[in-house]
TORZAKOL-927598 format. One record per residue: residue number from 1; residue in three letters; x, y, z of N, C-alpha, C, CB in turn. Coordinates in Angstrom, 2 decimals, decimal comma. Each point is the difference from the previous one (the first is absolute). Glycine has a CB too. Example, Ala and Ser with C-alpha at 12.3 -4.5 7.8 and 13.67 -1.06 7.14 Angstrom:
<rs>
+-----+-----+---------+---------+---------+---------+---------+---------+---------+---------+---------+---------+---------+---------+
!   i !  aa !    n_c1 !    n_c2 !    n_c3 !   ca_c1 !   ca_c2 !   ca_c3 !    c_c1 !    c_c2 !    c_c3 !   cb_c1 !   cb_c2 !   cb_c3 !
+-----+-----+---------+---------+---------+---------+---------+---------+---------+---------+---------+---------+---------+---------+
!   1 ! ALA !   13,19 !   -5,69 !    7,80 !   -0,89 !    1,19 !    0,00 !    0,90 !    1,20 !    0,00 !   -1,89 !   -1,17 !    1,25 !
!   2 ! SER !    1,54 !    2,22 !   -1,97 !    0,82 !    1,19 !    0,06 !   -0,77 !    1,09 !    0,73 !    1,18 !   -0,63 !   -2,15 !
+-----+-----+---------+---------+---------+---------+---------+---------+---------+---------+---------+---------+---------+---------+
</rs>
This chain:
<rs>
+-----+-----+---------+---------+---------+---------+---------+---------+---------+---------+---------+---------+---------+---------+
!   i !  aa !    n_c1 !    n_c2 !    n_c3 !   ca_c1 !   ca_c2 !   ca_c3 !    c_c1 !    c_c2 !    c_c3 !   cb_c1 !   cb_c2 !   cb_c3 !
+-----+-----+---------+---------+---------+---------+---------+---------+---------+---------+---------+---------+---------+---------+
!   1 ! ILE !  -49,58 !   17,11 !  -11,70 !   -0,01 !    0,94 !    1,11 !   -1,37 !    0,67 !    0,09 !    2,48 !    0,38 !   -0,25 !
!   2 ! MET !   -3,08 !   -0,08 !   -0,91 !   -1,31 !    0,67 !    0,01 !   -1,05 !   -0,86 !    0,68 !    0,61 !    1,19 !   -2,12 !
!   3 ! GLU !   -0,58 !   -2,50 !    1,90 !   -1,01 !   -0,87 !    0,59 !    0,10 !   -0,02 !    1,53 !    0,03 !   -1,39 !   -2,07 !
!   4 ! ARG !    1,18 !    1,52 !    2,61 !    0,18 !    0,00 !    1,45 !   -0,66 !    1,21 !    0,63 !    2,14 !   -1,25 !   -0,27 !
!   5 ! LYS !   -2,28 !    2,34 !   -0,48 !   -0,55 !    1,24 !    0,54 !   -1,40 !   -0,18 !    0,56 !    1,39 !    1,26 !   -1,63 !
!   6 ! GLN !   -2,19 !   -2,13 !    1,00 !   -1,38 !   -0,18 !    0,45 !   -0,09 !   -0,60 !    1,40 !   -0,65 !   -0,28 !   -2,37 !
!   7 ! PHE !    1,75 !   -0,29 !    2,87 !    0,00 !   -0,59 !    1,33 !    0,67 !    0,90 !    1,03 !    0,02 !   -2,23 !   -1,06 !
!   8 ! GLY !    0,26 !    3,47 !    0,67 !    0,62 !    0,93 !    0,93 !    1,47 !   -0,32 !    0,20 !   -2,19 !    0,30 !    1,13 !
!   9 ! PRO !    2,72 !   -0,04 !    0,06 !    1,43 !   -0,16 !    0,22 !    0,44 !   -1,45 !    0,21 !   -0,04 !    2,27 !    0,97 !
!  10 ! MET !   -0,88 !   -3,25 !   -1,14 !    0,36 !   -1,39 !    0,22 !    1,18 !   -0,39 !   -0,88 !   -2,39 !   -0,52 !    0,61 !
!  11 ! GLY !    3,47 !    0,07 !   -0,01 !    1,19 !   -0,36 !   -0,73 !    1,03 !    1,12 !    0,00 !   -1,38 !   -1,49 !   -1,40 !
!  12 ! TYR !    0,94 !    2,70 !    1,67 !    0,89 !    1,15 !    0,10 !   -0,17 !    0,61 !    1,39 !   -0,14 !    0,45 !   -2,52 !
!  13 ! ASN !    1,08 !    0,39 !    2,91 !   -0,07 !    0,65 !    1,30 !   -0,94 !    1,19 !    0,01 !    2,30 !   -0,75 !    0,40 !
!  14 ! MET !   -2,65 !    1,25 !   -1,56 !   -0,93 !    1,12 !   -0,08 !   -0,71 !   -0,04 !   -1,35 !    1,45 !    1,40 !    1,53 !
!  15 ! LYS !   -2,48 !   -0,61 !   -1,67 !   -0,74 !    0,06 !   -1,26 !    0,66 !    1,03 !   -0,91 !   -2,16 !   -0,68 !    1,16 !
!  16 ! TYR !    2,50 !    0,25 !   -2,37 !    0,66 !    0,89 !   -0,96 !   -0,98 !    0,46 !   -1,06 !    2,18 !   -1,17 !    0,41 !
!  17 ! PRO !   -1,95 !    2,36 !   -0,96 !   -0,94 !    0,57 !   -0,98 !    0,22 !   -0,52 !   -1,42 !   -0,12 !    2,03 !    1,43 !
!  18 ! PHE !    0,25 !   -3,37 !   -1,61 !    0,11 !   -0,55 !   -1,34 !   -1,31 !    0,25 !   -0,72 !    1,66 !   -1,78 !    0,75 !
!  19 ! SER !   -1,58 !    2,09 !   -2,02 !   -1,22 !    0,33 !   -0,74 !    0,01 !   -0,62 !   -1,39 !   -0,18 !    2,14 !    1,29 !
!  20 ! ILE !   -0,97 !   -2,05 !   -1,94 !   -0,10 !   -0,44 !   -1,39 !    0,96 !    0,82 !   -0,86 !   -2,42 !   -0,70 !    0,35 !
!  21 ! GLY !    2,64 !    1,95 !    0,02 !    0,95 !    0,84 !   -0,73 !    1,41 !   -0,58 !    0,03 !   -1,40 !    1,98 !    0,56 !
!  22 ! ASP !    1,80 !   -2,56 !    0,59 !    1,31 !   -0,65 !    0,09 !    0,08 !   -1,18 !   -0,96 !    0,20 !    0,72 !    2,40 !
!  23 ! LEU !   -1,27 !   -1,50 !   -2,44 !   -0,04 !   -1,15 !   -0,90 !    0,04 !    0,45 !   -1,45 !   -1,31 !   -1,29 !    1,70 !
!  24 ! ARG !    0,53 !    2,31 !   -2,05 !   -0,02 !    0,54 !   -1,36 !    1,37 !    0,53 !   -0,39 !   -2,42 !    0,58 !    0,26 !
!  25 ! ASP !    3,03 !    0,20 !    0,62 !    1,31 !    0,57 !   -0,29 !    1,07 !   -1,08 !   -0,13 !   -0,67 !    2,08 !    1,22 !
!  26 ! SER !    0,57 !   -3,12 !   -0,41 !    0,94 !   -1,12 !   -0,10 !   -0,17 !   -0,72 !   -1,34 !   -0,03 !   -0,27 !    2,51 !
!  27 ! ALA !   -1,22 !    0,08 !   -2,93 !   -0,25 !   -0,66 !   -1,29 !    0,53 !    0,86 !   -1,14 !   -2,04 !   -1,11 !    0,95 !
!  28 ! THR !    1,86 !    2,42 !   -0,87 !    0,52 !    0,90 !   -1,03 !    1,53 !   -0,04 !   -0,03 !   -2,02 !    1,49 !    0,28 !
!  29 ! CYS !    2,62 !   -1,48 !    0,89 !    1,46 !   -0,07 !    0,11 !    0,50 !   -1,31 !   -0,59 !   -0,06 !    1,45 !    2,07 !
!  30 ! LEU !   -0,59 !   -2,55 !   -1,75 !    0,38 !   -1,31 !   -0,55 !   -0,12 !    0,00 !   -1,52 !   -0,77 !   -1,11 !    2,13 !
!  31 ! GLN !   -0,34 !    1,64 !   -2,64 !   -0,21 !    0,04 !   -1,44 !    1,09 !    0,83 !   -0,68 !   -2,48 !   -0,26 !    0,35 !
!  32 ! ASN !    2,79 !    1,43 !    0,19 !    1,05 !    0,85 !   -0,57 !    1,36 !   -0,69 !    0,06 !   -1,30 !    2,03 !    0,68 !
!  33 ! TYR !    1,58 !   -2,67 !    0,43 !    1,28 !   -0,67 !    0,19 !    0,16 !   -1,13 !   -1,02 !   -0,03 !    0,57 !    2,45 !
!  34 ! MET !   -1,03 !   -1,36 !   -2,63 !    0,07 !   -1,13 !   -0,93 !    0,00 !    0,47 !   -1,45 !   -1,17 !   -1,42 !    1,69 !
!  35 ! ASP !    0,43 !    2,49 !   -2,01 !   -0,01 !    0,53 !   -1,37 !    1,38 !    0,51 !   -0,41 !   -2,40 !    0,63 !    0,29 !
!  36 ! ASN !    3,16 !   -0,11 !    0,67 !    1,32 !    0,56 !   -0,30 !    1,13 !   -1,00 !    0,18 !   -0,88 !    2,20 !    0,69 !
!  37 ! SER !    0,54 !   -3,42 !   -0,31 !    1,05 !   -1,01 !    0,18 !    0,37 !   -0,58 !   -1,37 !   -0,83 !   -0,56 !    2,34 !
!  38 ! THR !    1,98 !   -0,06 !   -2,39 !    0,47 !   -0,58 !   -1,26 !   -0,37 !   -1,47 !   -0,12 !    1,88 !    1,63 !    0,00 !
!  39 ! GLY !   -2,74 !   -2,11 !    0,86 !   -0,36 !   -1,42 !   -0,02 !    0,93 !   -0,79 !    0,87 !   -0,91 !    0,25 !   -2,30 !
!  40 ! GLY !    0,86 !   -1,55 !    2,16 !    0,86 !   -0,85 !    0,82 !   -0,61 !   -0,25 !    1,36 !    2,00 !    0,88 !   -1,21 !
!  41 ! LYS !   -1,15 !   -0,96 !    2,22 !   -0,46 !   -0,31 !    1,35 !   -0,80 !    1,14 !    0,61 !    1,99 !   -1,47 !    0,28 !
!  42 ! ILE !   -2,97 !    1,11 !    0,52 !   -0,79 !    1,00 !    0,73 !    0,87 !    0,54 !    1,14 !   -2,23 !   -1,14 !   -0,60 !
!  43 ! PRO !    2,34 !    2,44 !    0,74 !    0,86 !    0,59 !    1,04 !   -0,70 !    0,00 !    1,36 !    1,09 !    1,44 !   -1,74 !
!  44 ! TRP !   -1,24 !   -2,61 !    2,35 !   -0,74 !   -0,13 !    1,26 !    0,55 !    0,89 !    1,08 !   -0,54 !   -2,32 !   -0,61 !
!  45 ! GLN !    1,87 !    2,37 !    0,76 !    0,60 !    0,80 !    1,07 !   -0,37 !    1,47 !   -0,15 !    1,90 !   -1,63 !    0,16 !
!  46 ! ASP !   -1,85 !    2,14 !   -1,38 !   -0,37 !    1,40 !   -0,24 !   -1,46 !    0,24 !    0,35 !    1,72 !    0,15 !   -1,81 !
!  47 ! LEU !   -2,57 !   -1,05 !    1,36 !   -1,44 !    0,15 !    0,25 !   -0,32 !   -0,10 !    1,49 !   -0,47 !   -0,95 !   -2,27 !
!  48 ! LYS !    1,12 !    0,03 !    2,96 !   -0,22 !   -0,12 !    1,45 !    0,41 !    1,28 !    0,72 !    0,37 !   -2,49 !   -0,15 !
!  49 ! TYR !    0,72 !    3,09 !   -0,29 !    0,43 !    1,26 !    0,62 !   -1,02 !    1,11 !   -0,28 !    2,42 !   -0,70 !   -0,24 !
!  50 ! ILE !   -2,85 !    0,81 !   -1,01 !   -0,96 !    1,05 !   -0,36 !   -1,28 !   -0,13 !    0,81 !    0,97 !    0,08 !   -2,32 !
!  51 ! PHE !   -1,51 !   -1,30 !    2,39 !   -1,27 !   -0,21 !    0,72 !    0,20 !    0,01 !    1,51 !   -0,84 !   -1,32 !   -1,94 !
!  52 ! GLY !    1,87 !    0,63 !    2,42 !    0,18 !   -0,18 !    1,44 !    0,58 !    1,19 !    0,73 !    0,27 !   -2,34 !   -0,50 !
!  53 ! GLU !    0,52 !    3,14 !   -0,18 !    0,64 !    1,13 !    0,67 !   -0,56 !    1,34 !   -0,42 !    2,03 !   -1,36 !    0,14 !
!  54 ! ILE !   -2,62 !    1,43 !   -1,33 !   -0,47 !    1,29 !   -0,50 !   -1,53 !    0,07 !   -0,01 !    2,07 !    0,19 !   -1,40 !
!  55 ! MET !   -2,70 !   -1,05 !    0,58 !   -1,44 !    0,11 !   -0,21 !   -0,79 !   -0,28 !    1,29 !    0,35 !   -0,68 !   -2,39 !
!  56 ! TYR !   -0,14 !   -0,49 !    2,99 !   -0,69 !   -0,35 !    1,25 !    0,87 !    0,29 !    1,21 !   -1,29 !   -1,76 !   -1,22 !
!  57 ! GLY !    2,58 !    1,53 !    1,08 !    0,92 !    0,19 !    1,12 !    0,05 !    1,43 !    0,50 !    1,31 !   -1,87 !   -0,90 !
!  58 ! GLY !   -1,66 !    2,82 !    0,06 !   -0,02 !    1,39 !    0,43 !   -1,02 !    0,27 !    1,09 !    0,74 !    0,62 !   -2,26 !
!  59 ! HIS !   -1,76 !   -1,47 !    2,35 !   -1,02 !    0,14 !    1,06 !    0,44 !   -0,67 !    1,30 !   -1,77 !    0,07 !   -1,77 !
!  60 ! ILE !    2,63 !   -1,06 !    1,67 !    0,33 !   -0,85 !    1,15 !    1,07 !    0,65 !    0,86 !   -0,61 !   -2,05 !   -1,33 !
!  61 ! VAL !    0,32 !    2,22 !    2,61 !    0,93 !    0,68 !    0,91 !    0,61 !   -0,94 !    1,03 !   -1,32 !    2,07 !   -0,33 !
!  62 ! ASN !    0,79 !   -3,27 !    0,48 !    0,49 !   -0,95 !    0,99 !    0,90 !   -1,02 !   -0,69 !   -2,08 !    0,32 !    1,42 !
!  63 ! ASP !    3,26 !   -0,57 !   -0,84 !    0,96 !   -0,93 !   -0,61 !   -0,56 !   -1,41 !   -0,14 !    1,84 !    1,37 !    0,95 !
!  64 ! PHE !   -2,62 !   -1,83 !    0,03 !   -0,57 !   -1,34 !   -0,08 !   -1,08 !   -0,08 !   -1,08 !    0,49 !   -0,34 !    2,44 !
!  65 ! ASP !   -1,25 !    1,41 !   -2,59 !   -1,00 !    0,05 !   -1,06 !    0,67 !   -0,01 !   -1,38 !   -1,56 !    1,26 !    1,54 !
!  66 ! ARG !    2,66 !   -0,54 !   -1,65 !    0,76 !    0,00 !   -1,27 !    0,51 !   -1,40 !   -0,30 !    0,68 !    2,41 !    0,38 !
!  67 ! LEU !   -0,23 !   -3,11 !    0,64 !    0,46 !   -1,38 !   -0,17 !   -1,14 !   -0,89 !   -0,51 !    1,69 !    0,34 !    1,85 !
!  68 ! VAL !   -2,88 !   -0,21 !   -1,28 !   -1,16 !   -0,79 !   -0,45 !   -0,31 !    0,31 !   -1,47 !   -0,93 !   -0,01 !    2,36 !
!  69 ! ALA !    0,87 !    1,28 !   -2,71 !   -0,31 !    0,38 !   -1,38 !    1,05 !   -0,53 !   -0,97 !   -1,15 !    2,06 !    0,85 !
!  70 ! ASN !    2,42 !   -1,97 !   -0,47 !    1,06 !   -0,48 !   -0,88 !   -0,01 !   -1,52 !   -0,12 !    1,35 !    1,98 !    0,63 !
!  71 ! GLU !   -1,76 !   -2,68 !    0,41 !   -0,10 !   -1,45 !   -0,09 !   -1,12 !   -0,42 !   -0,95 !    0,88 !   -0,19 !    2,34 !
!  72 ! TYR !   -1,98 !    0,94 !   -2,34 !   -1,04 !   -0,26 !   -1,00 !    0,57 !    0,16 !   -1,40 !   -1,78 !    0,80 !    1,61 !
!  73 ! LEU !    2,52 !    0,27 !   -1,84 !    0,60 !    0,21 !   -1,32 !    0,98 !   -1,11 !   -0,35 !   -0,28 !    2,47 !    0,30 !
!  74 ! ASN !    1,09 !   -2,90 !    0,66 !    0,95 !   -1,09 !   -0,26 !   -0,73 !   -1,29 !   -0,34 !    1,62 !    1,06 !    1,56 !
!  75 ! PHE !   -2,77 !   -1,29 !   -0,95 !   -0,75 !   -1,23 !   -0,26 !   -0,60 !    0,01 !   -1,41 !   -0,50 !   -0,19 !    2,45 !
!  76 ! TYR !   -0,06 !    1,33 !   -2,86 !   -0,72 !    0,06 !   -1,26 !    0,84 !    0,40 !   -1,20 !   -1,97 !    0,54 !    1,33 !
!  77 ! MET !    2,92 !    0,32 !   -1,15 !    0,72 !    0,57 !   -1,15 !    1,25 !   -0,81 !   -0,30 !   -0,87 !    2,27 !    0,57 !
!  78 ! LYS !    0,66 !   -3,34 !   -1,31 !    1,08 !   -0,89 !   -0,43 !   -0,44 !   -0,71 !   -1,27 !    0,81 !   -0,33 !    2,39 !
!  79 ! ASP !    0,12 !   -0,29 !   -3,08 !   -0,30 !   -0,64 !   -1,29 !   -1,10 !   -1,04 !    0,09 !    2,34 !    0,41 !   -0,64 !
!  80 ! GLU !   -2,45 !   -1,11 !    1,78 !   -1,01 !   -1,03 !    0,15 !   -1,43 !    0,55 !   -0,07 !    1,63 !   -1,26 !    1,39 !
!  81 ! LEU !   -1,77 !    2,57 !   -1,24 !   -1,31 !    0,63 !   -0,10 !   -0,63 !   -0,26 !   -1,36 !    0,74 !    1,77 !    1,61 !
!  82 ! LEU !    0,09 !   -1,91 !   -2,63 !   -0,50 !   -0,19 !   -1,36 !   -0,24 !   -1,47 !   -0,33 !    1,22 !    2,06 !   -0,66 !
!  83 ! ASP !   -0,95 !   -2,94 !    1,58 !   -0,32 !   -1,42 !   -0,14 !   -1,19 !   -0,29 !    0,90 !    2,42 !   -0,63 !   -0,52 !
!  84 ! GLU !   -2,91 !   -0,57 !    0,47 !   -1,08 !   -0,35 !    0,91 !    0,61 !   -0,24 !    1,37 !   -1,40 !   -1,02 !   -1,88 !
!  85 ! THR !    1,17 !    1,96 !    2,78 !    0,59 !   -0,07 !    1,33 !   -1,04 !    0,36 !    1,06 !    2,27 !    0,57 !   -0,95 !
!  86 ! GLU !   -2,04 !   -0,99 !    2,16 !   -0,90 !    0,30 !    1,12 !    0,09 !    1,47 !    0,34 !    0,25 !   -2,34 !    0,90 !
!  87 ! MET !   -1,41 !    3,00 !   -0,81 !   -0,03 !    1,43 !    0,26 !   -0,28 !    0,34 !    1,46 !   -0,76 !    0,30 !   -2,32 !
!  88 ! TYR !    0,34 !   -1,28 !    3,13 !   -0,20 !    0,26 !    1,42 !    1,27 !   -0,36 !    0,75 !   -2,49 !   -0,44 !   -0,20 !
!  89 ! PRO !    3,10 !    1,41 !    0,89 !    1,20 !   -0,32 !    0,77 !   -0,29 !   -1,07 !    1,04 !    0,86 !    2,33 !   -0,36 !
!  90 ! PHE !    0,03 !   -3,28 !    0,48 !   -0,06 !   -1,05 !    1,01 !   -1,24 !   -0,89 !   -0,13 !    1,28 !    1,50 !    1,51 !
!  91 ! ALA !   -1,87 !   -1,59 !   -2,70 !   -1,20 !   -0,80 !   -0,19 !    0,28 !   -1,49 !    0,14 !   -0,89 !    1,77 !   -1,50 !
!  92 ! GLU !    2,14 !   -2,19 !    1,33 !    0,31 !   -1,42 !    0,12 !   -0,27 !   -0,53 !    1,41 !    1,72 !    0,27 !   -1,78 !
!  93 ! ASP !   -1,82 !    0,63 !    2,76 !   -0,29 !   -0,41 !    1,37 !   -1,50 !   -0,21 !    0,25 !    2,03 !    1,25 !    0,72 !
!  94 ! GLU !   -2,87 !   -0,77 !   -1,63 !   -1,45 !   -0,08 !    0,17 !   -0,61 !   -0,92 !   -1,04 !   -0,02 !    2,33 !    0,95 !
!  95 ! LYS !   -0,88 !   -3,17 !   -0,52 !   -0,68 !   -0,90 !   -0,94 !   -1,20 !    0,71 !   -0,62 !    0,75 !   -2,01 !    1,33 !
!  96 ! GLY !   -0,90 !    1,90 !   -2,63 !   -1,15 !    0,57 !   -0,68 !    0,10 !    1,49 !   -0,28 !   -1,30 !   -1,74 !    1,07 !
!  97 ! VAL !    2,42 !    2,36 !   -0,74 !    0,18 !    1,43 !   -0,25 !    1,04 !    0,15 !   -1,10 !   -0,61 !    0,62 !    2,41 !
!  98 ! SER !    0,17 !   -0,12 !   -3,56 !    0,93 !    0,14 !   -1,10 !   -0,56 !    0,95 !   -1,05 !    0,86 !   -2,31 !    0,42 !
!  99 ! PHE !    0,03 !    3,02 !   -1,07 !   -0,35 !    0,81 !   -1,17 !    1,23 !    0,01 !   -0,89 !   -1,67 !    1,46 !    1,29 !
! 100 ! MET !    1,59 !   -2,17 !   -2,39 !    1,11 !   -0,11 !   -0,93 !   -0,07 !    1,11 !   -1,03 !    0,08 !   -2,49 !    0,35 !
! 101 ! SER !    1,08 !    3,05 !   -0,69 !    0,03 !    1,00 !   -1,07 !   -0,18 !   -0,72 !   -1,33 !    1,51 !    1,53 !    1,35 !
! 102 ! PRO !   -2,18 !   -0,89 !   -2,28 !   -0,16 !   -0,62 !   -1,32 !    1,28 !    0,19 !   -0,82 !   -2,49 !    0,42 !    0,07 !
! 103 ! THR !    2,62 !   -1,23 !   -1,09 !    1,10 !    0,22 !   -0,93 !   -0,30 !    1,27 !   -0,77 !    0,50 !   -2,50 !   -0,20 !
! 104 ! PRO !    0,51 !    3,17 !   -0,36 !   -0,24 !    1,26 !   -0,71 !   -1,09 !   -0,13 !   -1,06 !    2,38 !    0,62 !    0,40 !
! 105 ! THR !   -3,31 !    0,33 !   -0,39 !   -1,15 !   -0,03 !   -0,89 !   -0,51 !    1,43 !   -0,20 !   -0,61 !   -2,35 !    0,76 !
! 106 ! SER !   -0,60 !    2,48 !   -1,26 !   -0,58 !    1,32 !   -0,24 !   -0,57 !    0,58 !    1,30 !   -0,54 !   -0,66 !   -2,37 !
! 107 ! PHE !    0,31 !    1,96 !    2,37 !   -0,54 !    0,69 !    1,17 !   -1,35 !   -0,60 !    0,39 !    1,20 !    2,11 !   -0,68 !
! 108 ! ASP !   -2,09 !   -2,34 !   -0,30 !   -1,33 !   -0,54 !    0,29 !    0,08 !   -1,38 !    0,64 !   -0,90 !    1,31 !   -1,92 !
! 109 ! LYS !    1,85 !   -2,12 !    1,48 !    0,15 !   -1,34 !    0,59 !    0,55 !    0,08 !    1,42 !    0,37 !   -0,96 !   -2,29 !
! 110 ! TYR !    0,50 !    1,95 !    2,57 !    0,45 !    0,20 !    1,38 !   -1,18 !    0,35 !    0,90 !    2,25 !    0,77 !   -0,84 !
! 111 ! ILE !   -3,09 !    0,14 !    0,40 !   -1,17 !    0,41 !    0,79 !   -0,92 !   -1,18 !    0,21 !    0,17 !    2,33 !   -0,91 !
! 112 ! ASP !   -0,40 !   -3,12 !   -0,12 !   -0,84 !   -1,19 !    0,11 !    0,59 !   -0,99 !    1,01 !   -0,75 !    0,31 !   -2,38 !
! 113 ! HIS !    2,06 !   -0,52 !    2,33 !    0,68 !   -0,90 !    0,94 !   -0,18 !    0,48 !    1,44 !    1,68 !   -0,58 !   -1,78 !
! 114 ! ILE !   -1,53 !    1,87 !    2,00 !   -0,16 !    0,56 !    1,35 !   -1,43 !   -0,16 !    0,48 !    1,85 !    1,65 !   -0,46 !
! 115 ! ASP !   -2,83 !   -1,32 !   -0,39 !   -1,40 !   -0,12 !    0,38 !   -0,40 !   -1,43 !    0,35 !   -0,49 !    1,95 !   -1,46 !
! 116 ! LYS !    1,02 !   -2,91 !    0,74 !   -0,37 !   -1,41 !    0,21 !    0,71 !   -0,63 !    1,19 !   -0,42 !   -0,18 !   -2,43 !
! 117 ! ASN !    1,66 !    0,58 !    2,68 !    0,83 !   -0,73 !    0,95 !    0,31 !    0,70 !    1,31 !    0,94 !   -1,03 !   -1,94 !
! 118 ! MET !   -1,27 !    2,29 !    2,07 !    0,34 !    0,72 !    1,23 !   -1,24 !    0,24 !    0,84 !    1,93 !    1,09 !   -1,17 !
! 119 ! ALA !   -1,93 !   -1,66 !    2,34 !   -1,12 !    0,18 !    0,92 !    0,08 !    1,38 !    0,66 !   -0,09 !   -2,51 !    0,42 !
! 120 ! GLY !   -0,99 !    2,93 !    0,20 !   -0,01 !    1,28 !    0,71 !    1,03 !   -0,01 !    1,11 !   -2,43 !    0,30 !   -0,53 !
! 121 ! ASP !    3,04 !    0,85 !    0,77 !    1,06 !    0,13 !    0,99 !   -0,59 !    0,36 !    1,35 !    1,62 !    0,68 !   -1,78 !
! 122 ! THR !   -1,09 !   -1,26 !    2,84 !   -0,42 !    0,33 !    1,36 !    1,25 !    0,26 !    0,83 !   -2,13 !   -1,41 !   -0,20 !
! 123 ! PRO !    1,99 !    2,05 !    1,33 !    1,19 !    0,25 !    0,82 !    0,59 !   -1,28 !    0,46 !   -0,92 !    2,16 !    0,73 !
+-----+-----+---------+---------+---------+---------+---------+---------+---------+---------+---------+---------+---------+---------+
</rs>
């Protein structure tokens, strides 16, 4: 959601005040939630609600915009995220457009994977 902000309201009906603070607070919330979990399955539904309805959803006032944000969460927040999976929605329709998620690894290797494989974003 943060990356979409640089293009203004494109994709949404209006420009929302998403900020780095929202991203930081979401990461803190995720870390606290996972630290206090008992292990086992990742609670995707809980996390989608926290991020989609509280952290970012609190800014969204248009029902269609909320639908778009929740569809992003539905696309990304699932067990397949931890496998090598396509990270660009609907990329199978485009030739040469792809960004695969890496298999679980260290933070530094994730950053290296992103730097090597993700091209600059344009509207």
